[in-house]
C-alpha positions, 0 to 999 in steps of 0.5 A, spaced: 501 485 516 496 486 510 495 479 507 491 476 502 487 479 495 480 481 496 475 483 491 471 489 491 467 494 488 465 502 488 458 503 490 453 508 487 455 513 492 463 512 490 464 509 496 469 502 497 469 497 503 476 497 505 477 490 507 475 488 515 482 485 515 486 491 512 482 496 517 484 491 523 492 492 521 490 499 521 487 499 527 494 495 531 498 501 527 494 506 530 496 512 534 491 516 536 487 513 542 481 515 540 483 509 534 484 509 526 480 514 522 482 511 516 487 510 510 493 513 507 493 512 499 497 515 493 498 513 486 504 508 485 510 510 481 512 503 480 505 500 478 498 502 475 495 501 482 494 505 488 498 504 494 496 504 501 497 502 508 496 506 515 500 510 519 506 506 520 507 505 513 507 513 512 512 513 518 517 509 514 515 513 509 517 519 512 524 516 515 526 514 508 525 520 505 528 525 511 534 521 511 536 524 504 539 531 503 534 536 504 535 541 498 537 535 493 532 534 486 532 527 488 528 529 495 523 534 492 521 529 486 520 523 492 517 527 497 513 530 491 511 523 489 510 520 495 507 526 499 504 531 494 499 526 491 498 522 497 491 522 501 488 521 508 481 518 507 477 516 512 473 510 514 465 511 515 461 507 520 462 501 515 469 501 514 468 505 507 472 510 504 472 514 498 477 513 493 479 520 489 478 520 481 485 521 480 487 515 483 482 512 480 484 513 474 492 512 475 489 504 476 484 504 471 479 502 476 472 504 474 468 499 478 471 493 481 478 493 484 482 489 488 486 490 495 493 486 495 497 484 501 504 486 501 506 486 508 507 493 511 502 495 505 497 494 500 495 495 493 488 497 490 488 494 483 483 493 476 483 486 477 484 484 470 491 488 470 493 485 477 492 478 474 497 479 469 502 483 474 501 476 479 503 472 473 509 476 471 511 477 479 510 470 480 515 469 475 520 474 477 519 471 485 521 464 482 528 467 478 529 470 485 527 465 490 535 464 492 534 471 494 530 469 500 534 466 507 531 464 513 532 467 520 535 460 522 540 460 516 542 468 517 543 466 524 547 460 523 552 464 518 553 470 523 555 466 528 561 463 524 
């Protein structure tokens, strides 16, 4: 899974090095016998960040969208947001990708950025905006910590 927060910056040619730990996750998810060739990214529709991941994330998103009725406005809106604005970015020999300008603008990124692991997916943030979001997220997590249950307690409850 994608874990940690790793700083990066855009080089003079507009490329960013995807953290090696994140590339390793994509490699582990790869279905192509020649190995993975990149990542999938799209503008988050919940925060001012770019979201991304490997093939497992896109398969999961596709499965969720496919569960919706084919000819509904809700499905079309989600599909347009998740697939219409998505990009498959190919790694170069050094593990770098070029993020499209529209994604950089969505996340207010101009040079420095941070990759933030979120388990099945990751986000790319402008560092100062992420610091504010992280503080808010920690407060919300503290308020909602009772929602977390250990596997052992849920197993015990199921066995009653």
